[in-house]
N, C-alpha and C positions, 0 to 999 in steps of 0.2 A: 464865130458862132456857126457859120455855115460849114466850116471844116469839121467842127465838133459833131454836128448832126450827121454829116456825110460818113465819117469814119465810124461813129457809134452805131449808126443804122446798118452799115455794111457788115460790121462784126456781128451785130445782133441777128440780122437776117440769115447770115450763113450759119451761125450757131444754132438757131432754131431749126433751120432746114436739116442740118446734120443730126440734131437730136431726134427729130421726127423720123428720119430715115433709120437711125439706129433702133428706135423704139418699134418701128414697123417690122424690121427684121426680127427683133426679139419676139414680137407678137406672133409672127408667122411660126417661128420655132415653138413657141408656147402652145399655139393652137394645134400643131402637129402632135404634140405630146398629150394634149388633153381633149382632143376632138371626140374621141370615143366615149369618154366619161360624160361629156356634154350631151352627146346624142342619146346616151342611155337614160337621161333624165326625161326624154320624151317631149321636150319643149320646142324642138325644131329650131327655126331661125331666131325666134324670140330668146331662146336660151343662149345662142351665140352672141346676140346683141347685148344681153344683160351681162354676160361674162366679159365681153370686150369693154363695156362701159366701166366695169368695176376694176378690171385688170390694167387698163391702159395708163391711168395716172401713176401707178407704181413703176411701170416700165419707162415712162417719160422721166420720172425723177431719177431713176438709176442711170439713164442715158445722158442726162443733162451735163454732168461734168466732162465726159468724153466728147460730147457734142460741142461744148464750149471750146475745148482744145482743138478739135478739127476745124471749127468755124474760125478760130483765131488764125490758125495756120493757113487756111484757105484765103481769108481776107488779106493777110500780109502778102501771100504769094500773088494774088491778083493785083495788089497795089504795086508790087515790085515789077510784075509783068508789064504794067502800063506806064512804068517809069514815074509813078506818082511819088514814091518814096524818094527817088533821086531829086525830084522837084522840091519836095519839102526840105530835104537836106540842103539844097542850094539856097533855099530861103532862110536857112539858119536854124531849122528845127531839128532837135535831137531825137534819138529813139525813146528817151524818157517822155518827151512831149507827145510823141506818137502814142505811147502807152496811155498817157493821161487823157488823150482825146478819145480813146476807145473805152475808158473806164465806165462812162455812163451806160453803155450797152451792157457791160458786165453787171452793173448795179441792178438793172432791170431784171436780168436773168437770175441774180441772187435773190431778189425779192420774190420772184415767181417760185424758185425752189424752196424758199423758206415757207411760203404759203402751202406748197405741196406737202412738205414734211410735217408741218404743224397743224394743218387744217384738213386738207383733202385726204391724204393717205390713211390716217387713223380711221376715218369713217369708211372709206372704200374697202380697206383690207378687212375690217370687221364685218362689213356687209357681205363681202365675198365669202368669208368663212361661214357665216350663217347661211348663205345661199347654198354652199356645198353641203352643209349639214342637213338641209331639207331634201336632198336627193334620195333616190331609192338605194344608192350605194355610196354613202357619205365618204368623202375623202378624209374626214377628220377621224383619225384613229390613233391609238397609242398602245404600245406593247406593255406599258407599265402605267400605274395610276398617275393621274395629274395631281400635283401638290400646289396649294395656294396658301398665301398668308394674308389674313384679313384682320387687321388690328391685333388683338391678343389671341385670335383663333388660328389654327392650322386646319385647312380643309383638304380632303382627298376624295377623289371619285374615280371610278374605273371606266366609265363610259357615259354617253349622253344620247338622248333621242329627242325627236320633235324640236329641232332647232335649238337645242340646249335647254328646253323647258322641262326635261326629265333627266335627273342625275341618277346614275346606277351605282349601287354599292358605295354610298356616301359615308364618310367618316369625318367627324368634327372633333378636334382636340381643343379643349378649353385650357387656358393658361392664366396664372395669376399675374400680379404686377411685376414679379421677379422672373417672368417667362418660364415658370415651372408648371408642367402639365398637372392639372387637378381633376381631369375627367375626360371621358370620351363618349361621343354619341355615334352609334352606327345605325344606318337605315338602309333598307333594301332599295328604296327609291325616295327621291325628293322631287315633288311636282310643283311647277310654277303656274299658278292660276290667280287671276284678278290681282296681279302685282304683289303676290306674296307666295312664299314657299310653304309646302305642307309635307311633313315627313310621314312615310308609310313603312310599317314594319321596323320601327325605330326602337332602340334600347339605349339608355344612358347608364354608363358605368362610372361610379365615383371613385376617385383615387385619393380622396382626403383621408387623413389619419383616422378620424372618428367613424368614417363609413367606407372603409377601403373595400373595393370590389363589390359594393352593393349595386345591384342592377335594378332599374325601374323603367317601365314603359315610357316612351317619349314620342309616341305618335301625336301629330298635331302641328300647329304653326311653328315655323322656324324663322326667327327674326335675324336677318342678315342683310347687308347691302349688296350681296352677290346678285348679279343679273344673268339671264341666259346668255347674253353677249359675252360677259366675262367668262362664263364656263366654256363657250366655244373658243374664245381667244386663248384659253389655257392649253388647249390641244392644237393650237395653230402656231407653229414655231415661226419666229421672225416677224411677228406682228408689231406694228408701230403704234405709238400713242402720242397724244399731244403733250406739250410741256406742262399744261395745267393738270392733266391726268397723271403724269409722272410725279408731279409735286404732291398730289393727293396720295399716291402710293407711298411715297417717302414719309408722309405724315400719318400713315396707317389708316387712311380713310377710304382706300380702294384696294381691290384684290391685287396681290403681287404673286407672280409666278417666276420671278427671277430675283437674284440678289440685289440689294440696294445700289451697289455700284453700277449695275446695268441701267437703272433709271436715272441715276445722277449723270452718267455718261450720255444718255439719250437727250437729256435737257441741254447739255453743252453742245451736242452735235447738231441740234436744231438751228443753232446760231453759227457754229463753226463750219458746218457742211456747206452752206451757201457761199462762204468766203472762198471756197475752193474754185469758184468760177473766176474770180480775180487772179487767183494763183495760177490757174491754167492759162489765162491771158498773158501773165508775166512770163511763164515758162515757154510760151510760144513765140516770144519776141525775137529770138535769134533768127526767125524766118524773115525779119525785116532786113537782114543783110544778104538776102538771096539776090543773086545776079544771074539773069537768064542767059547772059553771054559767057558765063563761066560755069561749067558743069560741076566743078569742085565745090561751088557754094551751095549745092543741094544738101550738103551735110548739115547745114544750119537747120533745115526743116526736120531732119532726122534727130538732131539734138533736141529740138523742142518736143518732138513726139516722144522720144525716149524719156525725157524728164517728166512729161505729163503722165505717162504710163507708170513710171516709178512712183510718182506722187500718189496715184490711185492705189497702188499696191501697199505702199508704206502707210498711207493714211488709214486704209482699211485694217491693216494689221494692228496699228497702234490703238485704233478705236476698239477693236476686239479685246485687246489686253486691258484697256480701261474698263470695258463692260464686265470683264471677268474678275476685276479687282486686283489684277497684277500691277497695274499702274493707277495712279490717281485719276479720277474721272476728268479733271481739267487737263492733266498732262496727256491722257489718251485721246481726248477730243481735239485739242488745239496744237499739240506738238508737231503733227504732220503738216498742218497748214503753215505754222510759223517757220518750220525748218525749210520747207521748199519755197516759201516766199523769200527767205534769205538766200537760198541757192539761186533762185531766179534773178534776184536783184544783183547779186555778185556777178553772175554770168553776164548779165546785160551791161553792167558797169565795166567789166573787163573787155567785152567786145566793143563797147562805145569808145573806150580809151584807145583801142587798136586802130580807130579811124584817124587819130591824130597823126599829122605828118611827122615821120621820124626825123630827128636831128642828124645832120651829116657830121661824121667825125672829122677832126682836124686833118687826119691823114688822108681821108677820102676827099676832103676839100682841096688838098694840094694837088690832087690828080686832075682836077678840072682845068680845062684850058683857060688861059687868061683872055679876057675880052680884048678884041682888036681896037686900036686907037684910031 
């Protein structure tokens, strides 16, 4: 139990340190790019503090997998440097047991990342988008109208003002049960006041057979579940949402601005993504064979680093293909994790077998001098 706590805490502490350092570097670069826009808001230091508080969770979540890889490599290198791995091998412990003793630290990191992806990031990213939209020069803009699907309706608007509380040039397409358009409502503006929308300068055009192209005024209340935050998120690429919200989108109860495959993949990634921490630990295990007296053994560290970076690249590509509908959402979300877990396990098994003492051939045995009598 003491060895379990020691190794798990060593890995956990180094992984957290590496993650925070990577996030800090990314934060500095991000501030260099956005400092001018933050200052233009006229909020001074308070603006920087609010931006940092909303932006930092995203950078930490993105840095965590690479931080876990660097933390695992550093932990194993320190253990090898102090001859602790040699002592554990002398006590009969294998590299697999060393991996198992560090898994609890990976489990805590995985739980933290799952909480970030499913609870923290959806709220902070949406709050950050709304915060930008309230500035004098909003960063939320689009060269083409935003399109959303909400139940049987298709919604389009060209811009927004007042933190998404005013939609400009709104178009609402009504569809029947067979998804055939039966009418369109156009409005110069849609204003959100007292938890309801009001259309201004609106006209409804019927596309039914009995009243084709008949236009009627449509100013007044607009009944919809769309919220100003949903409108802001529609013009914010890359925004995340929780698994519950994604389920509501697939059920048609929430606004969608992406194909269904995107939300199905997102649900799978909330659970598959944190598993990447354990995969990173497994891919870093070749560093356990590092020998500070042999410079050639440094290649084991580079093998672990190369495998970890390849995992990040491949996993991101497969996830994108799943979100685009090229691959099944389950395949896109999980195939990278499963593939590199198998690669890491095979690589560690092969290296562990290499530690076994090779058998001398009969010919080589005949060359040995006979023992003296």
